[in-house]
DOLOLO-108321 format. One record per residue: residue in one letter; chain; z, x, y of N, C-alpha, C, CB in turn. Coordinates in nm, 2 decimals. Glycine has a CB too. Layout:
# residues N
a:A:Z:X:Y:Z:X:Y:Z:X:Y:Z:X:Y
...
This chain:
# residues 184
m:A:0.00:0.08:-0.12:0.00:0.00:0.00:0.00:0.09:0.13:0.12:-0.09:0.00
n:A:0.07:0.20:0.12:0.07:0.29:0.23:-0.06:0.35:0.26:0.18:0.40:0.21
k:A:-0.14:0.38:0.14:-0.27:0.43:0.15:-0.36:0.33:0.22:-0.33:0.47:0.02
r:A:-0.35:0.21:0.19:-0.43:0.10:0.25:-0.41:0.09:0.40:-0.41:-0.03:0.19
i:A:-0.28:0.10:0.44:-0.25:0.09:0.58:-0.30:0.21:0.65:-0.09:0.07:0.60
a:A:-0.28:0.33:0.59:-0.33:0.45:0.65:-0.48:0.45:0.67:-0.29:0.57:0.57
i:A:-0.55:0.40:0.57:-0.70:0.39:0.58:-0.74:0.29:0.68:-0.76:0.35:0.44
l:A:-0.67:0.18:0.69:-0.70:0.08:0.79:-0.68:0.13:0.93:-0.61:-0.04:0.77
l:A:-0.57:0.20:0.95:-0.54:0.26:1.09:-0.64:0.37:1.12:-0.40:0.32:1.09
l:A:-0.68:0.45:1.02:-0.78:0.55:1.05:-0.91:0.49:1.08:-0.79:0.64:0.92
s:A:-0.95:0.39:1.01:-1.08:0.32:1.04:-1.07:0.26:1.18:-1.10:0.20:0.93
l:A:-0.97:0.19:1.22:-0.96:0.13:1.35:-0.96:0.24:1.46:-0.83:0.05:1.36
a:A:-0.90:0.35:1.44:-0.90:0.46:1.54:-1.04:0.52:1.55:-0.80:0.57:1.50
t:A:-1.11:0.53:1.43:-1.25:0.59:1.44:-1.34:0.49:1.51:-1.30:0.61:1.29
l:A:-1.33:0.36:1.48:-1.41:0.26:1.54:-1.39:0.25:1.69:-1.39:0.12:1.48
s:A:-1.27:0.26:1.73:-1.24:0.25:1.88:-1.29:0.37:1.95:-1.09:0.23:1.90
a:A:-1.28:0.49:1.88:-1.33:0.61:1.95:-1.48:0.61:1.96:-1.29:0.73:1.87
v:A:-1.55:0.56:1.86:-1.69:0.55:1.86:-1.74:0.45:1.96:-1.75:0.52:1.72
s:A:-1.68:0.34:1.97:-1.72:0.23:2.05:-1.69:0.24:2.20:-1.67:0.10:2.01
c:A:-1.60:0.33:2.24:-1.57:0.35:2.38:-1.65:0.45:2.45:-1.42:0.38:2.40
k:A:-1.70:0.42:2.57:-1.78:0.52:2.65:-1.70:0.54:2.78:-1.92:0.46:2.68
k:A:-1.73:0.66:2.83:-1.66:0.69:2.96:-1.72:0.60:3.07:-1.68:0.84:2.99
w:A:-1.63:0.55:3.16:-1.68:0.47:3.27:-1.76:0.55:3.37:-1.56:0.41:3.34
v:A:-1.88:0.49:3.41:-1.96:0.55:3.51:-1.97:0.45:3.62:-2.11:0.58:3.45
d:A:-1.94:0.50:3.74:-1.95:0.41:3.86:-2.09:0.37:3.89:-1.90:0.49:3.99
p:A:-2.11:0.24:3.92:-2.25:0.19:3.95:-2.30:0.26:4.09:-2.25:0.04:3.96
a:A:-2.43:0.26:4.10:-2.48:0.32:4.23:-2.44:0.23:4.34:-2.64:0.32:4.22
p:A:-2.40:0.29:4.46:-2.36:0.21:4.57:-2.47:0.14:4.63:-2.29:0.31:4.68
t:A:-2.44:0.02:4.68:-2.54:-0.06:4.75:-2.53:-0.04:4.90:-2.53:-0.21:4.72
t:A:-2.63:-0.04:4.97:-2.63:-0.02:5.12:-2.66:-0.15:5.18:-2.72:0.09:5.17
d:A:-2.57:-0.19:5.28:-2.59:-0.32:5.35:-2.68:-0.29:5.47:-2.46:-0.38:5.39
p:A:-2.80:-0.35:5.48:-2.88:-0.32:5.60:-2.82:-0.36:5.73:-3.02:-0.38:5.58
r:A:-2.72:-0.45:5.73:-2.66:-0.50:5.85:-2.58:-0.39:5.92:-2.58:-0.62:5.83
l:A:-2.53:-0.29:5.84:-2.45:-0.18:5.89:-2.52:-0.09:5.99:-2.39:-0.10:5.78
n:A:-2.65:-0.10:6.00:-2.73:-0.02:6.09:-2.75:-0.10:6.22:-2.86:0.02:6.03
n:A:-2.72:-0.23:6.23:-2.74:-0.31:6.35:-2.64:-0.26:6.46:-2.72:-0.46:6.32
p:A:-2.69:-0.23:6.58:-2.60:-0.20:6.69:-2.54:-0.33:6.74:-2.68:-0.12:6.80
y:A:-2.42:-0.32:6.79:-2.35:-0.44:6.85:-2.26:-0.39:6.96:-2.27:-0.51:6.74
c:A:-2.23:-0.48:7.05:-2.15:-0.45:7.17:-2.00:-0.46:7.12:-2.17:-0.55:7.28
n:A:-1.92:-0.35:7.16:-1.78:-0.35:7.11:-1.69:-0.35:7.23:-1.76:-0.22:7.03
d:A:-1.73:-0.41:7.35:-1.65:-0.41:7.47:-1.59:-0.56:7.48:-1.72:-0.37:7.59
p:A:-1.46:-0.58:7.47:-1.41:-0.72:7.47:-1.43:-0.79:7.61:-1.27:-0.72:7.44
e:A:-1.47:-0.72:7.71:-1.49:-0.78:7.84:-1.64:-0.83:7.85:-1.47:-0.68:7.95
a:A:-1.72:-0.79:7.76:-1.86:-0.83:7.76:-1.88:-0.97:7.71:-1.95:-0.73:7.68
v:A:-1.99:-1.04:7.76:-2.03:-1.17:7.71:-2.07:-1.16:7.56:-2.14:-1.23:7.79
n:A:-2.14:-1.06:7.52:-2.19:-1.05:7.39:-2.10:-0.96:7.30:-2.33:-0.99:7.39
y:A:-1.97:-0.96:7.32:-1.87:-0.89:7.24:-1.88:-0.92:7.10:-1.73:-0.91:7.29
n:A:-1.91:-0.83:7.01:-1.92:-0.84:6.86:-2.04:-0.92:6.82:-1.79:-0.90:6.81
w:A:-2.13:-0.95:6.90:-2.25:-1.02:6.85:-2.33:-0.92:6.77:-2.34:-1.07:6.97
g:A:-2.36:-0.95:6.65:-2.43:-0.87:6.56:-2.34:-0.78:6.47:-2.52:-0.77:6.63
f:A:-2.21:-0.81:6.47:-2.12:-0.74:6.39:-2.14:-0.78:6.24:-1.97:-0.76:6.43
p:A:-2.13:-0.70:6.14:-2.10:-0.56:6.13:-2.22:-0.47:6.17:-2.04:-0.53:6.00
g:A:-2.19:-0.35:6.20:-2.29:-0.26:6.23:-2.23:-0.14:6.30:-2.40:-0.32:6.32
k:A:-2.31:-0.08:6.39:-2.27:0.04:6.47:-2.24:0.00:6.61:-2.38:0.15:6.47
p:A:-2.12:0.03:6.66:-2.09:0.00:6.80:-2.18:0.07:6.89:-1.94:0.04:6.83
d:A:-2.24:0.00:6.98:-2.33:0.06:7.08:-2.31:-0.02:7.21:-2.48:0.05:7.04
n:A:-2.23:0.03:7.30:-2.19:-0.04:7.42:-2.30:-0.04:7.53:-2.07:0.02:7.48
s:A:-2.41:0.03:7.50:-2.53:0.02:7.59:-2.60:-0.12:7.58:-2.63:0.13:7.56
l:A:-2.57:-0.19:7.48:-2.62:-0.33:7.46:-2.54:-0.43:7.53:-2.63:-0.36:7.32
c:A:-2.42:-0.40:7.58:-2.33:-0.50:7.64:-2.39:-0.56:7.77:-2.20:-0.44:7.67
f:A:-2.37:-0.69:7.79:-2.39:-0.74:7.92:-2.27:-0.82:7.96:-2.52:-0.83:7.92
f:A:-2.24:-0.83:8.09:-2.11:-0.88:8.14:-2.13:-1.01:8.21:-2.04:-0.77:8.23
p:A:-2.02:-1.08:8.24:-2.04:-1.21:8.31:-2.11:-1.20:8.44:-1.90:-1.27:8.33
s:A:-2.09:-1.10:8.52:-2.16:-1.09:8.65:-2.31:-1.06:8.63:-2.09:-0.98:8.73
d:A:-2.35:-1.01:8.52:-2.49:-0.98:8.50:-2.57:-1.12:8.48:-2.51:-0.90:8.37
i:A:-2.50:-1.22:8.43:-2.57:-1.35:8.41:-2.60:-1.41:8.54:-2.48:-1.44:8.33
f:A:-2.51:-1.40:8.64:-2.52:-1.48:8.76:-2.60:-1.40:8.87:-2.39:-1.51:8.82
n:A:-2.61:-1.27:8.86:-2.66:-1.18:8.96:-2.81:-1.22:8.99:-2.65:-1.03:8.92
g:A:-2.84:-1.23:9.12:-2.98:-1.26:9.16:-3.00:-1.35:9.28:-3.05:-1.33:9.04
t:A:-3.12:-1.38:9.31:-3.15:-1.47:9.43:-3.20:-1.60:9.37:-3.26:-1.40:9.52
y:A:-3.15:-1.71:9.43:-3.17:-1.84:9.38:-3.22:-1.94:9.49:-3.05:-1.90:9.31
s:A:-3.29:-2.04:9.45:-3.33:-2.15:9.54:-3.23:-2.27:9.49:-3.48:-2.19:9.53
f:A:-3.14:-2.30:9.58:-3.04:-2.40:9.55:-3.07:-2.53:9.62:-2.90:-2.35:9.60
v:A:-3.08:-2.64:9.54:-3.10:-2.77:9.60:-2.96:-2.84:9.60:-3.20:-2.86:9.51
d:A:-2.91:-2.85:9.72:-2.77:-2.89:9.75:-2.76:-3.04:9.79:-2.70:-2.80:9.85
s:A:-2.69:-3.12:9.71:-2.67:-3.26:9.75:-2.53:-3.27:9.80:-2.70:-3.36:9.63
v:A:-2.51:-3.33:9.92:-2.38:-3.34:9.98:-2.33:-3.48:9.97:-2.38:-3.28:10.12
y:A:-2.21:-3.50:9.93:-2.15:-3.64:9.92:-2.01:-3.64:9.98:-2.14:-3.68:9.77
q:A:-1.97:-3.75:10.03:-1.84:-3.77:10.08:-1.75:-3.79:9.96:-1.83:-3.89:10.18
a:A:-1.65:-3.71:9.95:-1.57:-3.71:9.82:-1.49:-3.84:9.80:-1.47:-3.60:9.83
s:A:-1.44:-3.90:9.90:-1.36:-4.02:9.88:-1.44:-4.14:9.84:-1.28:-4.05:10.01
t:A:-1.56:-4.16:9.89:-1.64:-4.28:9.86:-1.76:-4.25:9.77:-1.69:-4.34:9.99
g:A:-1.80:-4.12:9.76:-1.92:-4.09:9.69:-2.05:-4.12:9.77:-1.92:-4.17:9.56
f:A:-2.03:-4.15:9.90:-2.14:-4.18:9.99:-2.23:-4.05:10.00:-2.09:-4.23:10.12
f:A:-2.36:-4.07:9.98:-2.45:-3.96:9.99:-2.47:-3.92:10.14:-2.59:-4.00:9.93
i:A:-2.46:-3.80:10.17:-2.48:-3.75:10.31:-2.62:-3.69:10.33:-2.37:-3.65:10.35
l:A:-2.65:-3.59:10.26:-2.78:-3.52:10.27:-2.81:-3.43:10.16:-2.78:-3.44:10.40
t:A:-2.94:-3.39:10.15:-2.99:-3.29:10.05:-3.05:-3.18:10.13:-3.09:-3.35:9.95
q:A:-3.02:-3.06:10.09:-3.08:-2.94:10.16:-3.12:-2.84:10.06:-2.99:-2.89:10.27
t:A:-3.22:-2.76:10.08:-3.26:-2.65:9.99:-3.22:-2.52:10.06:-3.41:-2.66:9.95
q:A:-3.15:-2.44:9.99:-3.11:-2.31:10.05:-3.14:-2.20:9.96:-2.95:-2.31:10.08
t:A:-3.16:-2.08:10.01:-3.18:-1.96:9.93:-3.04:-1.89:9.93:-3.29:-1.86:9.99
i:A:-2.99:-1.87:9.81:-2.86:-1.80:9.80:-2.88:-1.67:9.72:-2.75:-1.90:9.73
n:A:-2.80:-1.58:9.76:-2.79:-1.45:9.69:-2.66:-1.43:9.62:-2.82:-1.33:9.78
v:A:-2.66:-1.41:9.49:-2.54:-1.38:9.41:-2.54:-1.23:9.38:-2.53:-1.47:9.28
v:A:-2.45:-1.16:9.44:-2.45:-1.01:9.43:-2.33:-0.97:9.34:-2.44:-0.95:9.57
k:A:-2.36:-0.88:9.24:-2.26:-0.83:9.15:-2.18:-0.73:9.22:-2.33:-0.77:9.02
r:A:-2.05:-0.74:9.21:-1.95:-0.64:9.27:-1.88:-0.56:9.16:-1.85:-0.72:9.36
s:A:-1.86:-0.62:9.04:-1.80:-0.55:8.93:-1.84:-0.63:8.80:-1.64:-0.54:8.94
q:A:-1.78:-0.60:8.69:-1.82:-0.66:8.56:-1.80:-0.81:8.57:-1.74:-0.60:8.45
n:A:-1.70:-0.86:8.65:-1.68:-1.01:8.65:-1.66:-1.06:8.79:-1.55:-1.04:8.57
k:A:-1.68:-0.98:8.90:-1.66:-1.02:9.04:-1.80:-1.03:9.10:-1.57:-0.93:9.12
l:A:-1.82:-1.14:9.18:-1.95:-1.16:9.25:-1.92:-1.21:9.39:-2.04:-1.26:9.17
e:A:-2.03:-1.19:9.47:-2.02:-1.24:9.61:-2.14:-1.33:9.63:-2.00:-1.13:9.71
v:A:-2.13:-1.45:9.69:-2.24:-1.54:9.71:-2.27:-1.55:9.86:-2.21:-1.68:9.65
f:A:-2.39:-1.52:9.90:-2.43:-1.52:10.04:-2.54:-1.64:10.05:-2.49:-1.39:10.08
g:A:-2.54:-1.70:10.17:-2.64:-1.80:10.20:-2.60:-1.94:10.20:-2.75:-1.78:10.10
l:A:-2.48:-1.97:10.16:-2.43:-2.11:10.17:-2.40:-2.15:10.31:-2.30:-2.12:10.08
c:A:-2.37:-2.06:10.39:-2.36:-2.09:10.54:-2.36:-1.96:10.62:-2.23:-2.16:10.56
g:A:-2.45:-1.95:10.71:-2.46:-1.84:10.81:-2.44:-1.70:10.74:-2.35:-1.85:10.91
t:A:-2.35:-1.62:10.80:-2.33:-1.49:10.75:-2.21:-1.48:10.66:-2.31:-1.39:10.87
g:A:-2.14:-1.59:10.63:-2.02:-1.58:10.55:-2.06:-1.57:10.40:-1.94:-1.71:10.57
s:A:-1.96:-1.54:10.32:-1.99:-1.53:10.18:-1.87:-1.59:10.10:-2.01:-1.39:10.13
l:A:-1.89:-1.62:9.97:-1.78:-1.66:9.88:-1.76:-1.56:9.77:-1.82:-1.80:9.82
f:A:-1.64:-1.54:9.74:-1.61:-1.45:9.63:-1.58:-1.53:9.51:-1.49:-1.35:9.67
i:A:-1.64:-1.50:9.40:-1.62:-1.57:9.27:-1.59:-1.48:9.16:-1.75:-1.66:9.24
t:A:-1.53:-1.53:9.06:-1.50:-1.46:8.94:-1.57:-1.52:8.82:-1.34:-1.45:8.91
a:A:-1.65:-1.44:8.75:-1.73:-1.49:8.64:-1.65:-1.47:8.51:-1.87:-1.42:8.63
h:A:-1.67:-1.56:8.42:-1.60:-1.55:8.29:-1.70:-1.54:8.18:-1.50:-1.67:8.26
s:A:-1.67:-1.50:8.06:-1.76:-1.48:7.95:-1.81:-1.61:7.89:-1.70:-1.40:7.84
n:A:-1.76:-1.73:7.94:-1.80:-1.86:7.89:-1.91:-1.91:7.98:-1.69:-1.95:7.88
f:A:-1.98:-1.83:8.06:-2.09:-1.87:8.15:-2.04:-1.96:8.26:-2.19:-1.94:8.07
i:A:-1.92:-1.95:8.30:-1.86:-2.03:8.41:-1.80:-1.93:8.51:-1.76:-2.14:8.37
a:A:-1.83:-1.95:8.64:-1.77:-1.87:8.75:-1.69:-1.96:8.84:-1.87:-1.79:8.83
t:A:-1.57:-1.92:8.88:-1.49:-2.00:8.97:-1.47:-1.93:9.10:-1.35:-2.03:8.90
i:A:-1.47:-2.01:9.21:-1.44:-1.96:9.34:-1.30:-1.91:9.35:-1.47:-2.07:9.45
d:A:-1.28:-1.79:9.39:-1.15:-1.73:9.40:-1.07:-1.80:9.51:-1.16:-1.58:9.44
t:A:-0.94:-1.81:9.48:-0.85:-1.86:9.58:-0.80:-1.75:9.67:-0.73:-1.94:9.51
t:A:-0.83:-1.76:9.80:-0.79:-1.65:9.89:-0.70:-1.71:10.00:-0.91:-1.58:9.95
v:A:-0.70:-1.85:10.01:-0.62:-1.92:10.11:-0.52:-2.01:10.04:-0.71:-2.00:10.21
g:A:-0.40:-2.00:10.09:-0.30:-2.10:10.03:-0.22:-2.04:9.92:-0.36:-2.22:9.99
d:A:-0.12:-2.11:9.88:-0.04:-2.07:9.76:-0.01:-2.20:9.69:0.09:-2.00:9.81
t:A:0.09:-2.20:9.60:0.12:-2.31:9.51:0.17:-2.43:9.59:0.21:-2.27:9.40
t:A:0.22:-2.41:9.71:0.28:-2.52:9.79:0.17:-2.60:9.87:0.39:-2.48:9.88
i:A:0.05:-2.54:9.89:-0.06:-2.60:9.96:-0.15:-2.67:9.87:-0.13:-2.49:10.05
f:A:-0.18:-2.79:9.91:-0.27:-2.88:9.82:-0.41:-2.83:9.81:-0.27:-3.02:9.87
n:A:-0.47:-2.80:9.92:-0.61:-2.76:9.92:-0.63:-2.61:9.93:-0.68:-2.82:10.04
r:A:-0.60:-2.55:9.81:-0.62:-2.40:9.80:-0.77:-2.37:9.78:-0.54:-2.34:9.69
g:A:-0.81:-2.26:9.82:-0.95:-2.22:9.80:-0.98:-2.10:9.88:-1.04:-2.33:9.84
q:A:-1.10:-2.10:9.94:-1.15:-1.99:10.01:-1.22:-2.04:10.14:-1.25:-1.90:9.93
l:A:-1.20:-1.97:10.25:-1.26:-2.01:10.37:-1.41:-2.00:10.35:-1.22:-1.91:10.49
l:A:-1.48:-2.11:10.41:-1.63:-2.11:10.39:-1.69:-2.08:10.53:-1.67:-2.25:10.34
c:A:-1.75:-2.18:10.59:-1.83:-2.16:10.71:-1.74:-2.14:10.84:-1.93:-2.27:10.74
r:A:-1.63:-2.22:10.85:-1.54:-2.22:10.96:-1.40:-2.20:10.91:-1.55:-2.35:11.05
t:A:-1.31:-2.16:10.99:-1.17:-2.14:10.95:-1.11:-2.27:10.91:-1.09:-2.08:11.06
q:A:-1.17:-2.39:10.94:-1.12:-2.52:10.91:-1.17:-2.56:10.77:-1.15:-2.62:11.01
d:A:-1.27:-2.49:10.71:-1.33:-2.52:10.58:-1.27:-2.44:10.47:-1.48:-2.51:10.59
t:A:-1.22:-2.51:10.37:-1.17:-2.44:10.25:-1.26:-2.49:10.13:-1.02:-2.47:10.22
a:A:-1.32:-2.39:10.06:-1.40:-2.42:9.95:-1.34:-2.39:9.81:-1.54:-2.35:9.96
s:A:-1.36:-2.47:9.71:-1.32:-2.45:9.58:-1.42:-2.51:9.48:-1.17:-2.51:9.55
g:A:-1.43:-2.46:9.37:-1.52:-2.52:9.27:-1.57:-2.42:9.17:-1.64:-2.57:9.35
t:A:-1.68:-2.45:9.10:-1.74:-2.37:8.99:-1.89:-2.36:9.00:-1.70:-2.43:8.86
i:A:-1.93:-2.25:8.94:-2.08:-2.23:8.92:-2.09:-2.20:8.77:-2.13:-2.11:9.02
s:A:-2.17:-2.27:8.70:-2.19:-2.24:8.56:-2.34:-2.22:8.53:-2.14:-2.36:8.48
y:A:-2.36:-2.13:8.44:-2.50:-2.10:8.39:-2.53:-2.17:8.27:-2.51:-1.94:8.37
s:A:-2.64:-2.25:8.27:-2.68:-2.33:8.16:-2.78:-2.25:8.07:-2.75:-2.46:8.20
r:A:-2.75:-2.22:7.95:-2.84:-2.15:7.86:-2.95:-2.24:7.81:-2.76:-2.09:7.74
i:A:-2.94:-2.37:7.84:-3.05:-2.46:7.80:-3.16:-2.46:7.90:-2.99:-2.61:7.79
d:A:-3.13:-2.47:8.03:-3.24:-2.48:8.13:-3.24:-2.35:8.22:-3.22:-2.60:8.21
s:A:-3.16:-2.25:8.19:-3.15:-2.13:8.27:-3.13:-2.15:8.42:-3.28:-2.05:8.25
l:A:-3.06:-2.25:8.45:-3.03:-2.28:8.59:-2.88:-2.26:8.62:-3.07:-2.43:8.63
l:A:-2.84:-2.24:8.74:-2.70:-2.24:8.78:-2.67:-2.39:8.82:-2.67:-2.15:8.90
h:A:-2.56:-2.44:8.77:-2.51:-2.57:8.81:-2.39:-2.55:8.90:-2.47:-2.66:8.68
i:A:-2.40:-2.59:9.02:-2.30:-2.56:9.12:-2.23:-2.69:9.17:-2.37:-2.50:9.25
s:A:-2.10:-2.68:9.17:-2.01:-2.79:9.22:-1.90:-2.73:9.30:-1.95:-2.87:9.10
i:A:-1.91:-2.76:9.44:-1.82:-2.71:9.53:-1.76:-2.82:9.61:-1.89:-2.60:9.63
t:A:-1.63:-2.82:9.63:-1.56:-2.92:9.71:-1.51:-2.84:9.84:-1.43:-2.98:9.64
v:A:-1.55:-2.90:9.95:-1.51:-2.84:10.08:-1.42:-2.93:10.15:-1.64:-2.81:10.17
v:A:-1.30:-2.88:10.18:-1.20:-2.96:10.26:-1.20:-2.90:10.40:-1.05:-2.95:10.19
s:A:-1.22:-2.99:10.50:-1.22:-2.95:10.64:-1.15:-3.05:10.72:-1.37:-2.93:10.69
d:A:-1.15:-3.02:10.85:-1.08:-3.11:10.95:-1.16:-3.24:10.96:-1.06:-3.05:11.08
t:A:-1.28:-3.25:10.92:-1.36:-3.37:10.93:-1.36:-3.45:10.80:-1.50:-3.34:10.97
g:A:-1.30:-3.40:10.70:-1.30:-3.48:10.57:-1.33:-3.39:10.45:-1.40:-3.59:10.57
i:A:-1.34:-3.45:10.34:-1.37:-3.37:10.21:-1.51:-3.41:10.17:-1.26:-3.41:10.10
t:A:-1.59:-3.30:10.14:-1.73:-3.33:10.09:-1.74:-3.25:9.96:-1.83:-3.28:10.19
t:A:-1.83:-3.30:9.88:-1.87:-3.24:9.75:-2.01:-3.19:9.76:-1.84:-3.33:9.63
h:A:-2.04:-3.07:9.72:-2.17:-3.01:9.72:-2.20:-2.99:9.57:-2.18:-2.88:9.80
t:A:-2.31:-3.06:9.52:-2.35:-3.04:9.38:-2.50:-3.02:9.38:-2.31:-3.16:9.30
g:A:-2.54:-2.94:9.28:-2.68:-2.92:9.27:-2.71:-2.81:9.17:-2.74:-2.88:9.40
k:A:-2.84:-2.78:9.16:-2.88:-2.68:9.06:-2.96:-2.57:9.14:-2.97:-2.74:8.95
a:A:-2.95:-2.45:9.09:-3.02:-2.34:9.15:-3.11:-2.27:9.05:-2.92:-2.24:9.22
k:A:-3.23:-2.24:9.09:-3.33:-2.17:9.01:-3.35:-2.03:9.06:-3.46:-2.25:9.00
k:A:-3.35:-1.94:8.97:-3.37:-1.80:9.01:-3.51:-1.78:9.06:-3.35:-1.70:8.89
i:A:-3.52:-1.71:9.17:-3.66:-1.68:9.23:-3.68:-1.53:9.24:-3.67:-1.74:9.37
């Protein structure tokens, strides 16, 4: 009986030695996406677009890049309290890049300008330079020292237009300026 067990164990050991091969690693696969360059700057609009790949910040574009340029703005003016239409006017406005997210808008009135902050969601807001949390009509001085402007400018990726909405509070009342601007 001991011979049988010994033969059986010897047979099993021989079979397992013959049937086992040394492990060989498979050939590595290369992912073609790893060669795609992408923007790796969190301040950029296109941050991580095209990830995974190689970081290449020369591809980055920033919020102010979207708005920068000269536009023809069709401005419709309404009385804010009643919605009464006052007038429509066409103006040429210049949006000038000052930094990655800061812009200055010229042409809304005379020689004055508005300072705005652009965000990566394609919306820019007029900076508050007048007033504090206790003042109701905070905003930025516009054409006269009695005029305070607040509002937004958004870039539409559908029609490539700026959609502008500005509320002006002055000594003569509150007006809303709305319209679209096309790059010229």
